[in-house]
Backbone as a printed PyTorch tensor [residue, N CA C, xyz], in Angstrom:
tensor([[[ 22.2710, -15.0190,  26.2490],
         [ 21.3580, -14.8030,  25.0810],
         [ 20.3330, -14.0730,  24.6880]],

        [[ 20.3650, -13.4700,  24.0120],
         [ 19.7320, -12.3420,  23.3330],
         [ 17.9990, -12.8060,  22.5310]],

        [[ 17.3100, -11.9010,  23.0370],
         [ 15.9120, -12.2550,  22.5820],
         [ 16.1540, -12.3220,  21.6280]],

        [[ 15.0340, -13.0210,  20.4810],
         [ 15.1930, -12.3320,  19.0350],
         [ 13.7610, -10.5950,  19.2780]],

        [[ 14.0820, -10.5810,  17.8950],
         [ 13.4770,  -8.9250,  17.8910],
         [ 11.8680,  -9.2550,  18.0380]],

        [[ 11.4620, -10.1440,  17.6750],
         [  9.4340, -10.2120,  18.0740],
         [  9.5310, -10.5720,  19.4750]],

        [[ 10.1880, -11.4910,  19.6330],
         [  9.9550, -11.4850,  21.7220],
         [ 10.6130, -10.3550,  22.3730]],

        [[ 11.7270,  -9.3480,  22.1340],
         [ 11.8200,  -8.0630,  22.5650],
         [ 10.6510,  -7.3660,  22.6370]],

        [[  9.8770,  -6.8550,  21.4440],
         [  8.8930,  -6.1470,  21.3820],
         [  7.5810,  -7.0470,  21.6890]],

        [[  7.0850,  -8.0780,  22.0430],
         [  6.2680,  -8.2700,  22.1040],
         [  6.2570,  -8.4110,  24.1350]],

        [[  7.6350,  -8.7240,  24.5360],
         [  7.6850,  -8.4090,  26.0270],
         [  7.7540,  -7.0740,  26.8370]],

        [[  7.9950,  -6.1890,  25.5750],
         [  7.9980,  -4.9630,  25.8930],
         [  6.3430,  -3.8830,  25.5450]],

        [[  6.4470,  -4.7170,  25.1690],
         [  4.4990,  -3.3200,  24.6800],
         [  3.9540,  -4.3870,  26.0340]],

        [[  3.9530,  -5.8510,  26.4520],
         [  2.6520,  -6.6350,  26.7760],
         [  3.5940,  -5.9040,  28.9950]],

        [[  4.3090,  -6.0150,  28.7130],
         [  4.9690,  -5.1580,  30.0230],
         [  4.7940,  -4.0660,  30.1780]],

        [[  4.8430,  -3.0290,  29.4810],
         [  4.7650,  -1.7170,  29.4530],
         [  2.8600,  -1.5690,  29.7410]],

        [[  2.3650,  -2.2780,  29.2180],
         [  1.1220,  -2.3360,  28.3520],
         [  0.4370,  -1.0960,  27.7670]],

        [[  1.6140,  -1.4420,  26.9550],
         [  1.6120,  -0.3080,  26.0680],
         [ -0.0510,   0.1990,  25.0350]],

        [[ -0.7290,   1.0140,  24.8870],
         [ -1.7090,   1.0990,  24.3120],
         [ -1.9190,   1.2390,  22.6530]],

        [[ -2.8990,   1.4530,  22.4640],
         [ -2.7160,   1.0040,  20.5370],
         [ -2.5200,   2.3250,  19.9790]],

        [[ -2.9400,   3.3810,  21.1020],
         [ -2.3920,   4.5950,  20.5910],
         [ -0.7910,   5.4430,  20.9410]],

        [[ -0.3010,   4.7110,  21.7820],
         [  0.8450,   4.7090,  22.4330],
         [  1.8890,   3.9400,  21.7360]],

        [[  1.4020,   3.0730,  20.9270],
         [  2.4740,   2.7200,  19.9950],
         [  2.6270,   3.0650,  18.3030]],

        [[  1.5240,   3.3940,  17.8300],
         [  0.8630,   4.2780,  17.1710],
         [  1.9850,   5.4230,  17.1150]],

        [[  1.9020,   6.1330,  17.9990],
         [  2.4230,   7.4880,  17.8940],
         [  4.8050,   6.8960,  18.3480]],

        [[  4.7140,   6.0810,  18.8920],
         [  5.9760,   5.5580,  18.8230],
         [  6.4980,   5.2140,  17.0470]],

        [[  5.8510,   4.7380,  16.5540],
         [  6.0070,   3.8250,  15.3080],
         [  5.9290,   5.4880,  14.8880]],

        [[  5.1460,   6.3700,  14.9130],
         [  5.4280,   8.0270,  13.8490],
         [  6.9060,   8.5170,  14.4510]],

        [[  6.7930,   8.3780,  15.3560],
         [  8.0210,   9.0510,  16.4420],
         [  9.4880,   8.3060,  15.4080]],

        [[  9.6450,   7.1010,  14.9160],
         [ 10.3390,   6.2710,  14.2880],
         [ 10.8680,   6.8080,  13.0150]],

        [[  9.2290,   6.7690,  12.2280],
         [  9.2430,   7.2220,  11.0090],
         [ 10.1200,   8.9960,  10.7650]],

        [[  9.6100,   9.4620,  11.6330],
         [ 10.1640,  11.1970,  11.8660],
         [ 11.1030,  11.0650,  11.7950]],

        [[ 12.0080,  10.1360,  12.7870],
         [ 13.4140,  10.1110,  12.8680],
         [ 14.8190,   9.4990,  12.2480]],

        [[ 13.5570,   8.7280,  11.3980],
         [ 14.6750,   7.8730,  10.5740],
         [ 15.4710,   8.2220,   9.7490]],

        [[ 15.3090,   9.6280,   8.7710],
         [ 16.6530,   9.8550,   8.5540],
         [ 17.4080,  11.1640,   9.6130]],

        [[ 16.9630,  11.3930,  10.7280],
         [ 18.1610,  11.3380,  11.0920],
         [ 19.1640,  10.1150,  12.3150]],

        [[ 17.8000,   8.6860,  12.2240],
         [ 18.8490,   8.0080,  12.8190],
         [ 19.6540,   7.1340,  11.3970]],

        [[ 19.0110,   7.5620,  10.3170],
         [ 19.9510,   6.7410,   9.6370],
         [ 21.2750,   7.7200,   8.7760]],

        [[ 21.7250,   8.8050,   9.4310],
         [ 22.4490,   9.1610,   9.1150],
         [ 23.7800,  10.1120,  10.6320]],

        [[ 23.1340,   9.2410,  11.5350],
         [ 23.6730,   9.1450,  12.7930],
         [ 24.6250,   8.7980,  12.8970]],

        [[ 26.1300,   9.2110,  13.3740],
         [ 26.9480,   7.6950,  13.0410],
         [ 27.4280,   8.0360,  15.1050]],

        [[ 26.0830,   6.8160,  15.7260],
         [ 26.0240,   6.8780,  17.1960],
         [ 25.7060,   5.2760,  17.0390]],

        [[ 26.4320,   4.8650,  18.2430],
         [ 25.9970,   3.5910,  18.6770],
         [ 24.5550,   3.0450,  19.4360]],

        [[ 23.9020,   4.2140,  19.5070],
         [ 22.5800,   3.9320,  20.0200],
         [ 21.3750,   3.7940,  18.8850]],

        [[ 21.7240,   4.9320,  17.5580],
         [ 21.0000,   4.9510,  17.0170],
         [ 20.7250,   3.6080,  15.9890]],

        [[ 22.0360,   2.7830,  16.3600],
         [ 22.1290,   1.5750,  15.1930],
         [ 21.6500,   0.4840,  16.1760]],

        [[ 21.0650,   0.5480,  16.9280],
         [ 20.4820,  -0.4080,  17.9630],
         [ 18.9710,   0.0490,  17.8830]],

        [[ 18.6450,  -0.6320,  17.1660],
         [ 16.9390,  -0.7950,  16.3940],
         [ 15.9830,  -0.9060,  18.1810]],

        [[ 16.5680,  -2.0010,  19.0840],
         [ 15.7040,  -1.9220,  20.0480],
         [ 15.4940,  -1.1060,  20.7280]],

        [[ 16.9380,  -0.2370,  20.8930],
         [ 17.3580,   0.6720,  21.6240],
         [ 16.4720,   2.1120,  21.5140]],

        [[ 15.8130,   1.7540,  19.8590],
         [ 15.4390,   2.9390,  19.2360],
         [ 13.7300,   3.1190,  19.1700]],

        [[ 13.2820,   1.7020,  19.4270],
         [ 12.1670,   1.4270,  19.3540],
         [ 11.7670,   1.7660,  20.9390]],

        [[ 12.8880,   1.4010,  21.8120],
         [ 12.4040,   1.4800,  22.9720],
         [ 11.8520,   2.9690,  23.5390]],

        [[ 13.1170,   4.1860,  22.8220],
         [ 13.1210,   5.1220,  22.7880],
         [ 12.2320,   5.8400,  22.4450]],

        [[ 11.8220,   5.7030,  21.9140],
         [ 10.2470,   6.3060,  21.0830],
         [  8.9410,   5.7990,  22.0560]],

        [[  9.1030,   4.8920,  22.4120],
         [  8.1170,   4.9940,  22.9810],
         [  7.8670,   5.0320,  24.2660]],

        [[  8.8800,   5.4410,  24.6090],
         [  8.8310,   5.4790,  26.0650],
         [  8.5950,   7.3550,  25.6400]],

        [[  8.5830,   7.9500,  25.1090],
         [  9.0490,   9.5510,  24.1200],
         [  6.5790,   9.1640,  24.1610]],

        [[  6.3830,   8.4660,  23.2460],
         [  5.0960,   8.7440,  23.3540],
         [  4.2260,   8.2880,  24.3880]],

        [[  5.0190,   7.5790,  24.7100],
         [  3.9620,   7.3380,  26.3000],
         [  4.3110,   8.4400,  27.9010]],

        [[  5.2120,   8.5850,  27.6620],
         [  5.8320,  10.2500,  28.3630],
         [  4.2820,  11.3700,  27.7870]],

        [[  4.7630,  11.7350,  26.6110],
         [  4.0510,  12.4170,  25.6220],
         [  2.1880,  12.8470,  26.0250]],

        [[  1.4360,  10.6640,  25.7660],
         [  0.4560,  10.7270,  26.0450],
         [ -0.2240,  10.6480,  27.2320]],

        [[  0.3430,   9.9610,  28.2330],
         [ -0.3810,   9.5930,  29.2660],
         [ -0.0970,  10.5100,  30.8880]],

        [[ -1.0560,  10.8000,  31.3040],
         [ -1.1790,  11.2540,  32.4750],
         [  0.1170,  11.0120,  33.8630]],

        [[ -0.6590,   9.7180,  33.8930],
         [  0.9970,   8.4530,  34.5870],
         [  1.8980,   7.4210,  34.1370]],

        [[  2.8630,   8.2310,  33.8100],
         [  3.8150,   7.5090,  32.8960],
         [  5.2020,   6.7530,  34.0190]],

        [[  5.8460,   5.6730,  33.6530],
         [  6.1120,   5.1080,  34.0240],
         [  7.8490,   6.2400,  34.0190]],

        [[  8.9080,   5.5660,  35.1520],
         [  9.9300,   6.0380,  35.4470],
         [ 10.7000,   5.7570,  34.6530]],

        [[ 11.9260,   5.7230,  34.5930],
         [ 12.8000,   4.9940,  33.0860],
         [ 13.6140,   3.6900,  33.9880]],

        [[ 13.2370,   3.8100,  35.5620],
         [ 13.4570,   2.6060,  36.2350],
         [ 12.8870,   1.7490,  35.8130]],

        [[ 11.7820,   1.9510,  36.0960],
         [ 10.6230,   0.4160,  35.3680],
         [ 10.8530,   0.4980,  34.0370]],

        [[ 10.8180,   0.9410,  33.3090],
         [ 12.0020,   1.5030,  31.4400],
         [ 13.1270,   0.0800,  31.4900]],

        [[ 14.2730,   0.1400,  32.6880],
         [ 15.0760,   0.0870,  32.7740],
         [ 14.8860,  -1.7950,  33.0940]],

        [[ 13.7770,  -1.9930,  34.1150],
         [ 13.6840,  -3.2790,  34.4600],
         [ 13.0450,  -4.2730,  33.2510]],

        [[ 11.7970,  -3.6920,  32.5500],
         [ 11.8540,  -3.7040,  31.7080],
         [ 12.0390,  -4.5460,  30.2110]],

        [[ 13.6070,  -3.8220,  30.1180],
         [ 13.9670,  -3.9160,  28.6790],
         [ 15.1280,  -4.3740,  29.2440]],

        [[ 15.6990,  -4.7210,  30.6810],
         [ 17.2690,  -5.2580,  30.5280],
         [ 17.9270,  -3.9980,  30.6370]],

        [[ 17.7170,  -3.0490,  30.0000],
         [ 18.6040,  -2.1060,  29.4800],
         [ 19.1690,  -1.6070,  31.2430]],

        [[ 20.4420,  -1.0930,  31.4520],
         [ 20.3000,   0.1920,  32.4610],
         [ 19.8930,   1.0560,  32.5240]],

        [[ 19.5720,   1.9110,  33.6560],
         [ 19.2640,   3.1350,  33.3770],
         [ 19.4600,   4.2890,  32.7350]],

        [[ 21.0760,   4.2650,  33.0640],
         [ 21.6210,   5.2850,  31.6500],
         [ 21.3770,   5.4320,  30.8560]],

        [[ 21.5630,   4.2930,  30.0420],
         [ 21.2210,   3.6260,  28.9560],
         [ 19.8260,   4.2140,  28.7890]],

        [[ 18.8550,   3.9330,  28.8520],
         [ 17.4890,   4.1570,  28.6480],
         [ 17.9290,   5.9210,  28.6610]],

        [[ 18.3200,   6.4990,  29.8320],
         [ 17.9390,   7.6450,  29.9000],
         [ 18.8680,   8.2360,  28.3930]],

        [[ 19.6470,   7.8590,  27.8820],
         [ 21.0640,   8.0600,  26.8750],
         [ 20.3660,   8.0280,  25.4860]],

        [[ 19.2620,   6.9680,  25.5180],
         [ 18.5390,   6.3520,  24.5020],
         [ 17.4470,   7.6220,  24.3250]],

        [[ 15.9690,   7.8640,  25.3850],
         [ 15.3490,   9.2770,  25.1060],
         [ 16.0170,  10.2390,  24.9580]],

        [[ 16.5710,  10.6020,  25.6800],
         [ 17.7000,  11.4670,  25.3970],
         [ 17.4670,  11.9100,  23.6940]],

        [[ 18.6230,  11.1850,  23.8070],
         [ 18.9250,  11.2540,  21.5290],
         [ 17.3390,  10.7510,  20.8200]],

        [[ 16.5760,  10.3720,  21.6080],
         [ 15.2330,  10.4040,  20.3550],
         [ 14.7300,  11.8290,  20.6270]],

        [[ 14.3900,  12.3180,  21.7120],
         [ 14.2590,  13.7080,  21.5270],
         [ 15.2860,  14.2530,  20.8370]],

        [[ 15.9720,  14.8510,  20.8150],
         [ 17.1470,  15.3930,  19.9270],
         [ 16.6370,  14.9000,  18.6440]],

        [[ 16.8310,  13.7950,  18.2780],
         [ 15.8340,  13.3960,  16.8440],
         [ 15.0500,  14.0650,  16.0190]],

        [[ 14.0380,  14.2400,  17.3510],
         [ 12.9280,  14.9460,  16.9970],
         [ 12.9450,  16.1310,  16.9390]],

        [[ 13.6390,  16.9780,  17.3720],
         [ 14.3210,  17.8200,  17.3000],
         [ 13.3060,  18.4760,  18.7130]],

        [[ 13.0550,  17.8730,  19.5620],
         [ 12.3780,  18.3110,  20.6800],
         [ 10.9620,  17.8840,  20.1810]],

        [[ 10.2920,  18.1050,  19.3270],
         [  9.3780,  18.0100,  18.8050],
         [  8.0710,  16.6810,  18.5730]],

        [[  7.3230,  16.7530,  20.1550],
         [  6.8010,  15.7070,  20.2080],
         [  5.3270,  15.6850,  19.4110]],

        [[  4.4770,  16.9390,  19.7470],
         [  3.0790,  17.0720,  19.2140],
         [  2.6900,  16.2280,  17.6440]],

        [[  2.2310,  16.4210,  17.3400],
         [  1.5310,  15.6380,  16.2590],
         [  0.5530,  16.9680,  15.6010]],

        [[  0.6930,  17.3640,  14.4270],
         [ -0.7230,  17.4840,  13.4850],
         [ -2.0180,  16.8930,  13.7660]],

        [[ -3.2550,  17.0460,  13.7830],
         [ -3.8690,  16.6020,  13.7510],
         [ -4.0440,  15.7900,  12.6950]],

        [[ -4.3530,  16.4230,  11.4150],
         [ -4.7390,  16.0020,  10.5050],
         [ -3.2240,  14.7790,   9.7580]],

        [[ -1.9450,  15.3850,  10.1970],
         [ -0.7070,  14.7800,   9.7590],
         [ -1.2230,  13.2800,  10.8870]],

        [[ -1.6180,  13.3480,  11.8830],
         [ -2.3580,  12.0240,  12.6420],
         [ -2.5060,  11.2650,  11.8890]],

        [[ -3.9080,  11.9550,  11.6670],
         [ -5.5260,  11.0350,  10.7180],
         [ -4.9570,  10.3040,   9.6430]],

        [[ -3.8580,  11.0620,   8.8850],
         [ -3.4240,  10.2820,   8.0110],
         [ -2.0050,   9.1520,   8.1630]],

        [[ -1.5450,   9.4240,   8.9260],
         [ -0.4150,   8.3150,   9.2900],
         [ -1.4510,   7.1160,   9.6950]],

        [[ -2.6180,   7.2940,  10.8930],
         [ -3.7750,   5.9430,  10.8890],
         [ -4.0740,   5.8000,  10.0810]],

        [[ -4.5890,   6.0530,   8.8480],
         [ -5.1680,   5.5760,   7.6800],
         [ -3.6870,   4.9780,   6.9010]],

        [[ -2.3630,   4.7330,   7.2140],
         [ -1.4430,   3.9430,   6.4590],
         [ -1.8160,   3.0030,   7.3930]],

        [[ -2.2130,   2.6890,   8.0200],
         [ -0.9370,   1.8500,   9.2520],
         [ -2.5670,   1.0920,   8.7470]]])
């Protein structure tokens, strides 16, 4: 049985001990990649759960000095490591490998949340 989206998100955020700033950055990455996600003809991009997880992993790795291995993300998400790796790589490509967000842009983003 597949968990509801709400249950999936709650589970991922709880067990990864995601900080507010990591979640905020992950959501920004999803917004930034949205056009590329929508025009992509890829089975990974059509799965909102995988795209959210990939954005969260990218944000976590960008912000945190001590981060989880993809095998840990695999256990938390229930996905195989190869699928976690694939989703993360695809998210990085969708973001054109640009994980830095200018301070002004980020502050504007936070004010919209």
